[in-house]
C-alpha positions as CSV (number, residue, x, y, z in Angstrom):
1,M,20.9,-36.1,-18.3
2,E,17.7,-37.2,-17.3
3,Q,18.7,-36.6,-13.7
4,R,19.8,-32.9,-14.4
5,Q,16.7,-32.0,-16.1
6,R,14.7,-33.3,-13.3
7,A,17.0,-31.2,-11.2
8,D,16.7,-28.3,-13.6
9,D,12.9,-28.6,-13.2
10,T,12.6,-29.1,-9.6
11,A,14.9,-26.1,-9.5
12,R,13.0,-24.5,-11.4
13,S,9.3,-24.9,-9.7
14,A,10.9,-24.1,-6.1
15,R,11.9,-20.5,-7.9
16,Q,8.0,-19.9,-9.4
17,P,7.2,-18.5,-6.0
18,D,10.0,-16.1,-5.6
19,R,9.8,-15.5,-9.3
20,R,5.6,-14.4,-8.4
21,Q,6.7,-12.6,-4.9
22,G,9.4,-10.4,-7.0
23,L,6.8,-9.8,-10.0
24,H,4.1,-9.0,-8.1
25,G,6.3,-6.4,-5.3
26,I,7.9,-5.0,-9.3
27,V,4.7,-3.9,-10.4
28,R,3.2,-3.0,-6.6
29,A,5.8,-0.8,-6.2
30,L,5.7,1.2,-9.5
31,A,2.0,1.7,-9.2
32,T,2.2,2.7,-5.3
33,H,4.6,5.3,-6.4
34,L,2.7,6.7,-9.6
35,V,-0.5,6.4,-7.4
36,S,-0.5,8.2,-4.4
37,G,2.9,7.4,-2.6
38,E,0.7,4.9,-0.2
39,P,1.4,1.3,0.8
40,H,-2.2,0.9,0.7
41,V,-3.5,1.3,-3.2
42,R,-4.9,-1.8,-3.7
43,L,-7.3,-1.6,-6.7
44,A,-7.3,0.4,-9.4
45,G,-9.0,3.3,-10.1
46,V,-12.0,4.4,-12.6
47,L,-11.4,3.9,-15.9
48,E,-12.8,6.4,-17.3
49,S,-10.7,7.1,-20.9
50,G,-8.9,5.9,-24.0
51,L,-7.2,2.9,-23.4
52,A,-8.1,2.0,-19.4
53,R,-11.6,2.1,-20.6
54,A,-10.6,0.3,-23.2
55,L,-9.5,-2.3,-20.9
56,G,-12.0,-2.5,-18.8
57,A,-14.0,-5.2,-19.4
58,D,-10.9,-7.6,-21.3
59,W,-9.1,-6.9,-17.4
60,L,-12.3,-8.3,-16.0
61,R,-12.8,-11.4,-18.2
62,A,-9.3,-12.1,-17.9
63,V,-9.4,-11.9,-14.3
64,Q,-12.4,-14.0,-13.9
65,A,-10.2,-17.0,-16.0
66,E,-7.7,-16.8,-13.3
67,L,-9.8,-16.8,-10.8
68,P,-12.4,-20.0,-10.9
69,S,-13.7,-19.1,-7.7
70,T,-15.9,-16.4,-9.0
71,E,-18.0,-19.0,-10.4
72,R,-18.9,-20.2,-7.3
73,G,-21.6,-18.2,-4.7
74,G,-23.9,-15.4,-4.2
75,R,-23.9,-12.9,-7.7
76,G,-21.9,-14.8,-9.8
77,A,-19.5,-13.3,-11.8
78,R,-20.6,-10.9,-14.4
79,V,-19.3,-8.3,-17.0
80,R,-20.9,-4.8,-17.8
81,S,-20.4,-3.6,-21.3
82,S,-18.9,-0.4,-19.9
83,G,-16.6,-2.4,-17.0
84,P,-15.8,-1.7,-13.6
85,T,-16.1,2.2,-12.3
86,S,-14.4,1.1,-8.7
87,A,-13.0,-1.1,-6.7
88,H,-16.2,-2.1,-4.9
89,D,-17.3,-2.6,-8.6
90,I,-14.5,-5.0,-9.2
91,Y,-15.1,-7.2,-5.9
92,F,-19.1,-7.1,-7.0
93,E,-18.8,-8.1,-10.6
94,L,-16.5,-10.6,-10.2
95,G,-19.0,-11.9,-7.6
96,L,-16.2,-11.5,-4.3
97,D,-18.1,-9.0,-2.5
98,G,-17.8,-9.8,1.1
99,R,-16.0,-13.0,0.8
100,P,-12.3,-13.5,1.4
101,L,-10.0,-14.4,-1.0
102,D,-6.6,-17.3,-0.3
103,L,-3.8,-15.6,-0.5
104,W,-2.7,-16.9,-4.2
105,D,-6.0,-15.7,-5.5
106,Q,-5.7,-12.2,-3.4
107,Q,-1.9,-11.6,-4.9
108,M,-3.2,-12.4,-8.1
109,L,-6.0,-10.2,-8.1
110,D,-4.1,-7.1,-6.1
111,T,-1.1,-7.7,-9.1
112,A,-3.4,-7.1,-11.8
113,A,-5.4,-4.1,-10.5
114,H,-1.8,-2.4,-10.4
115,L,-1.2,-3.2,-14.0
116,L,-4.1,-1.8,-15.2
117,T,-3.3,1.6,-12.6
118,L,-0.2,1.7,-14.7
119,A,-2.2,1.4,-17.9
120,L,-4.2,4.1,-16.3
121,A,-1.2,5.9,-15.5
122,A,-0.1,5.6,-19.0
123,D,-3.1,6.7,-20.4
124,R,-3.0,9.9,-18.9
125,Q,0.1,11.1,-19.7
126,L,-0.8,10.9,-23.6
127,V,-4.0,13.5,-22.9
128,P,-2.3,16.9,-23.2
129,R,-2.9,19.2,-19.6
130,S,-4.3,22.2,-19.9
131,A,-1.8,25.4,-19.0
132,A,-3.8,26.6,-15.8
133,P,-6.5,24.5,-14.6
134,R,-9.9,25.7,-14.4
135,T,-11.3,28.1,-11.4
136,S,-14.4,29.8,-10.4
137,A,-15.1,32.3,-10.9
138,G,-12.6,35.2,-9.3
139,A,-10.8,32.5,-7.3
140,A,-6.8,32.3,-7.0
141,P,-5.2,29.0,-8.9
142,L,-2.3,27.4,-6.7
143,I,0.1,30.4,-6.9
144,G,4.0,29.9,-5.0
145,S,7.2,28.6,-5.9
146,S,7.9,28.1,-2.6
147,G,8.9,24.5,-1.6
148,Q,5.5,23.9,0.1
149,M,3.5,24.9,-3.4
150,K,5.8,22.3,-5.5
151,A,4.7,19.7,-2.9
152,L,1.4,20.3,-2.7
153,R,1.0,20.2,-6.3
154,S,3.7,16.9,-6.7
155,R,1.0,15.5,-4.3
156,I,-2.2,16.6,-6.2
157,E,-0.8,15.5,-9.3
158,R,-0.2,11.5,-7.6
159,V,-3.9,11.9,-5.8
160,A,-5.3,12.7,-9.2
161,L,-4.2,10.2,-11.2
162,S,-5.9,7.3,-8.8
163,D,-10.0,7.1,-7.9
164,F,-9.4,6.4,-3.9
165,T,-11.7,9.0,-1.7
166,V,-9.5,11.9,-0.7
167,L,-9.2,14.1,2.6
168,V,-7.9,18.4,1.9
169,Q,-7.2,19.5,5.6
170,G,-6.2,22.9,6.1
171,E,-6.4,26.3,8.1
172,S,-10.3,28.6,6.3
173,G,-8.8,30.7,2.9
174,T,-6.0,28.1,2.3
175,G,-7.6,27.5,-0.9
176,K,-9.1,23.9,-0.4
177,E,-12.2,24.0,-2.5
178,L,-8.8,25.2,-4.9
179,V,-6.8,21.7,-4.6
180,A,-10.4,19.6,-5.1
181,R,-11.0,21.5,-8.0
182,Q,-7.7,20.6,-9.3
183,V,-7.3,17.0,-7.9
184,H,-10.8,17.1,-10.6
185,D,-9.6,18.7,-13.3
186,L,-6.1,16.2,-13.7
187,S,-8.0,13.2,-12.9
188,P,-9.5,10.8,-15.6
189,R,-13.4,12.3,-14.6
190,R,-12.2,16.1,-15.7
191,A,-15.1,15.9,-18.1
192,G,-17.6,14.8,-15.7
193,P,-19.1,17.5,-13.4
194,F,-17.7,18.5,-10.3
195,V,-20.1,19.5,-7.6
196,A,-19.6,21.1,-4.4
197,V,-21.9,20.8,-1.3
198,N,-21.0,23.5,1.5
199,C,-21.8,20.4,4.4
200,A,-21.7,23.7,7.0
201,A,-25.2,25.0,5.2
202,L,-27.0,22.0,4.9
203,V,-30.5,22.1,6.8
204,E,-30.9,19.4,9.6
205,S,-34.3,17.8,7.8
206,L,-33.3,18.7,4.4
207,L,-29.9,16.6,4.1
208,E,-31.1,13.7,2.9
209,A,-33.1,15.2,0.0
210,E,-30.3,17.7,-1.1
211,L,-27.5,15.1,-0.9
212,F,-29.3,12.0,-2.2
213,G,-32.2,13.4,-4.0
214,I,-36.7,13.3,-3.3
215,E,-39.1,11.1,-5.7
216,D,-41.9,12.9,-7.0
217,R,-45.0,13.5,-4.6
218,T,-43.0,12.3,-1.4
219,A,-45.1,15.5,-0.1
220,T,-47.6,17.5,-1.2
221,G,-46.3,19.9,-3.6
222,V,-43.2,18.2,-3.9
223,R,-41.9,17.9,-7.3
224,G,-39.0,15.0,-8.0
225,R,-35.6,16.3,-7.9
226,R,-31.7,14.4,-8.3
227,G,-29.2,15.1,-5.0
228,K,-26.5,15.9,-5.1
229,F,-24.2,13.0,-5.2
230,E,-26.8,12.0,-8.5
231,H,-25.9,15.2,-9.8
232,A,-22.0,14.1,-9.1
233,D,-22.3,11.1,-11.1
234,G,-19.6,10.2,-13.8
235,G,-17.6,13.3,-11.7
236,T,-16.3,14.3,-8.5
237,L,-18.4,15.4,-5.6
238,F,-16.6,18.0,-2.9
239,L,-17.8,18.1,0.6
240,D,-16.7,21.4,2.3
241,E,-16.9,21.4,5.7
242,V,-17.5,17.9,6.7
243,A,-16.3,18.5,10.0
244,E,-19.9,20.3,10.3
245,L,-22.3,17.9,10.0
246,S,-23.5,16.2,12.5
247,L,-23.1,12.9,14.3
248,A,-27.2,11.4,12.2
249,A,-26.0,13.2,9.2
250,Q,-22.5,11.4,9.3
251,A,-24.1,8.2,10.0
252,K,-25.9,8.6,6.6
253,L,-23.0,10.0,4.5
254,L,-21.4,7.0,5.4
255,R,-23.8,4.6,4.1
256,A,-24.0,6.8,0.8
257,I,-19.9,7.2,0.1
258,Q,-19.5,3.1,1.3
259,E,-22.0,1.8,-1.1
260,L,-21.2,4.3,-3.4
261,A,-25.6,4.0,-3.7
262,V,-28.6,5.9,-2.6
263,E,-31.8,5.6,-2.1
264,R,-34.0,9.0,-2.9
265,V,-36.3,9.9,0.1
266,G,-40.0,8.5,-0.5
267,G,-38.2,6.0,-2.9
268,H,-37.3,1.9,-2.8
269,A,-35.0,2.2,-5.4
270,T,-31.5,1.8,-4.5
271,R,-29.0,3.9,-7.3
272,R,-25.4,2.7,-7.9
273,L,-23.8,5.9,-8.8
274,N,-19.7,6.5,-9.9
275,V,-18.5,8.9,-8.3
276,R,-15.2,10.5,-7.0
277,I,-15.3,11.5,-3.0
278,V,-13.3,14.7,-2.1
279,A,-14.1,16.1,1.6
280,A,-12.8,18.8,2.6
281,T,-12.0,20.7,6.5
282,N,-10.1,23.2,8.5
283,R,-10.5,21.0,12.3
284,P,-8.6,18.3,13.1
285,L,-10.2,15.2,12.4
286,A,-8.2,12.8,14.1
287,G,-8.9,14.7,17.0
288,L,-12.3,15.2,16.4
289,A,-12.7,11.5,16.6
290,D,-10.7,10.8,19.2
291,Q,-13.0,13.2,21.3
292,G,-16.0,11.7,19.9
293,H,-16.9,14.4,18.2
294,F,-17.2,13.0,14.7
295,R,-17.2,9.1,14.0
296,S,-14.5,7.1,13.4
297,D,-15.6,4.9,10.9
298,L,-16.5,8.0,8.9
299,Y,-13.1,9.9,9.2
300,Y,-10.8,5.9,8.7
301,R,-13.3,6.0,5.2
302,L,-12.4,9.5,4.3
303,S,-8.9,10.0,5.4
304,G,-7.8,7.0,2.1
305,L,-5.4,9.9,1.0
306,E,-5.0,12.8,2.9
307,V,-3.8,16.4,1.2
308,V,-2.6,18.9,3.7
309,V,-2.8,22.7,2.4
310,P,-0.2,24.5,4.2
311,P,-1.3,28.3,5.7
312,L,-0.1,31.2,4.2
313,R,2.4,32.2,7.2
314,A,4.3,29.0,6.7
315,R,5.0,29.9,2.9
316,R,5.8,33.2,2.8
317,D,7.8,33.6,-0.3
318,D,4.4,33.3,-1.8
319,I,3.0,36.3,-0.6
320,L,4.1,38.8,-2.7
321,E,3.4,36.7,-6.0
322,L,0.3,36.2,-4.9
323,A,0.0,40.4,-4.2
324,Q,0.4,40.6,-7.9
325,Y,-1.7,38.2,-9.4
326,F,-4.8,39.7,-7.2
327,L,-3.5,43.5,-8.5
328,A,-3.5,42.0,-11.8
329,A,-7.1,40.4,-11.5
330,H,-9.1,42.9,-9.5
331,G,-6.9,45.9,-10.2
332,P,-7.5,48.9,-13.1
333,R,-6.1,48.6,-16.2
334,G,-2.6,49.3,-16.3
335,H,0.1,48.1,-13.8
336,V,0.0,48.5,-10.1
337,A,3.0,47.9,-7.9
338,L,3.4,47.8,-4.1
339,S,5.8,50.0,-2.3
340,S,9.0,48.4,-1.0
341,T,7.4,49.3,2.5
342,A,4.0,48.1,2.1
343,A,6.0,44.9,0.5
344,E,8.1,44.5,4.2
345,A,4.4,44.3,6.0
346,L,2.3,42.1,3.8
347,Q,5.4,39.8,4.4
348,A,5.7,40.6,8.2
349,Y,2.0,39.6,8.7
350,H,1.3,36.8,10.4
351,W,-2.5,36.4,8.2
352,P,-4.9,34.3,10.3
353,G,-7.5,34.7,7.4
354,N,-4.6,33.1,4.6
355,V,-4.6,33.6,0.7
356,R,-8.8,34.7,1.3
357,E,-7.3,37.2,3.6
358,L,-4.8,38.3,1.3
359,Q,-7.0,38.9,-1.1
360,R,-9.5,41.2,0.6
361,T,-6.7,43.5,2.2
362,L,-5.2,43.6,-2.1
363,E,-9.3,44.5,-2.9
364,G,-9.6,47.2,-0.2
365,A,-6.1,48.7,-1.1
366,L,-7.2,49.0,-4.4
367,A,-10.1,50.9,-3.2
368,M,-8.3,53.4,-1.3
369,S,-5.5,53.9,-3.5
370,T,-5.0,57.3,-5.3
371,S,-2.0,56.0,-7.7
372,R,-0.6,53.1,-9.0
373,V,0.9,52.4,-6.3
374,I,0.1,50.3,-3.1
375,D,1.7,52.2,0.2
376,L,1.8,51.5,3.2
377,D,-0.8,53.4,4.3
378,D,-3.4,52.7,1.7
379,L,-3.0,48.8,4.1
380,P,-5.7,48.7,7.4
381,P,-4.1,49.6,10.3
382,A,-4.2,46.0,12.4
383,L,-2.1,44.5,9.2
384,R,1.1,47.7,9.6
385,G,0.9,46.8,13.2
386,S,3.9,46.8,14.8
387,Y,6.0,47.6,11.2
388,A,4.1,51.1,11.1
389,D,5.4,52.0,14.5
390,V,8.5,51.3,14.1
391,V,9.0,52.9,10.7
392,V,7.0,55.3,10.3
393,P,7.6,57.9,12.5
394,S,11.5,57.6,11.8
395,L,10.7,57.7,8.1
396,E,8.6,61.2,9.0
397,A,11.5,62.8,11.1
398,N,13.8,61.8,8.5
399,D,16.0,60.1,11.1
400,S,19.3,58.6,9.7
401,L,20.0,54.6,9.7
402,R,22.1,55.3,12.7
403,T,19.4,57.0,14.2
404,W,16.5,54.4,13.3
405,A,19.0,51.9,13.9
406,S,19.7,53.3,18.0
407,R,15.6,53.7,18.6
408,Y,14.6,50.0,17.1
409,A,17.0,48.5,19.1
410,R,16.1,50.3,22.4
411,L,12.1,49.3,20.8
412,V,13.1,45.2,21.1
413,L,15.2,46.1,24.5
414,A,12.4,47.2,25.7
415,R,10.2,44.4,24.8
416,S,12.4,41.7,25.3
417,G,12.0,42.9,29.3
418,H,15.4,45.3,29.1
419,N,17.3,41.8,28.9
420,K,20.2,42.8,26.7
421,R,21.3,39.1,26.4
422,K,17.6,38.7,24.7
423,A,18.0,41.4,22.8
424,C,20.9,40.6,21.0
425,R,19.7,37.2,20.1
426,A,16.6,38.9,18.6
427,L,18.3,41.6,16.7
428,G,20.9,38.8,15.3
429,I,24.0,41.4,16.5
430,S,26.8,40.8,19.2
431,Y,26.6,42.5,22.7
432,H,29.3,45.1,22.2
433,T,26.8,46.5,19.0
434,L,23.9,46.6,20.8
435,Q,26.2,49.0,23.6
436,A,27.3,50.9,20.5
437,H,23.6,51.0,19.7
438,L,22.8,52.3,23.0
439,R,25.1,54.9,23.5
440,Y,23.9,56.6,20.3
441,R,21.6,59.1,21.4
442,D,20.5,62.3,18.8
443,R,18.8,65.5,20.8
444,D,15.2,64.1,20.8
445,A,16.5,60.9,22.1
446,P,14.1,60.3,25.6
447,A,16.4,58.5,28.4
448,V,16.6,54.7,28.5
449,R,17.3,52.3,31.4
450,N,20.8,50.7,30.4
451,D,20.4,48.0,33.3
452,V,21.0,44.5,32.3
453,A,18.6,42.2,33.4
């Protein structure tokens, strides 16, 4: 009996590391799935509301009790009344800032942090969401039913749960600021401020004062004021067009983001802040970093979580839905509709200016239209393009469908270099069908080449 008990104890002891590893893997997988879908989730995010805030101080004390090494060295273990607010604060408060942990302690800390993240996620599920996210005046919410937009919304919801820095990438006019606002509105920081900064408009000589603030009487006639970082304390700081900053400005920004602390111009005191950073750019930061035009350390600091906003031409199914939104938002009282030809022209256009260009186009069409139907003629010539060249003449001449099809086939053949096989692929028809269109000629049809390239 004694031998059997000893054997059971030995087996149980041998299984303990396996159980610890298994529990850690389960908790890590759940937290990673809920927060961002990325494998690098390490510590919990902000503790801003309800259950997560209440757990903050107790969680920190429990971790300290399990990590005796926190009682040694540097700053020592301390607990603030409001609890930790970020990954950096957790290390700072535990006295681990800059000190490595052994494997056991590191895994325990990671598991505890993932559990806290799950508590944060559970708390968020109990907070009712508004029917639509807040947007700036005149701005369109994230409208669209395409697969790309559904994936984008799902990504935003996961990213919003964490407190990690977010990099929003996309072409100009795709709605990067709207994405940043929705990340803020769906996060535990939604009650805090959302402060947007256009980095491209910052004057180099005033950058530090604008971002970090300035002390009173630093220079003659200068009054002290807070910078954008301090204005965003407790909320989200949105850095738009971050790729436009000079290398010197990037170095100053890197330190503030890394330390989450600022020092006002002319001051000596460091102010620690509780700010989430969301950056945006319409240029590929990875390529700029490779070319030496953007600091690699800042790029890696910003790109922990990335959200890519698709261009409008990649989600053409959303064009008419967006168009109806803009017509309802900016049109006169009463329903304003799109004609079928205008709708087809909108969907055929490549939209280099994306959603912003679509909005301005429809505003101009509303101003020029004399009825409650936006027609093809109400759209700008650049947008009508080849669609007007092909369709309008046939419409004005009252052509039959066979006549129109024959003329269109001849146009495609000409644009294909009179290569009939290539024209068949462009038209999606057989060679014999193309030949039938080419043989059909009305009395006004011009002579065409029928040679095969």
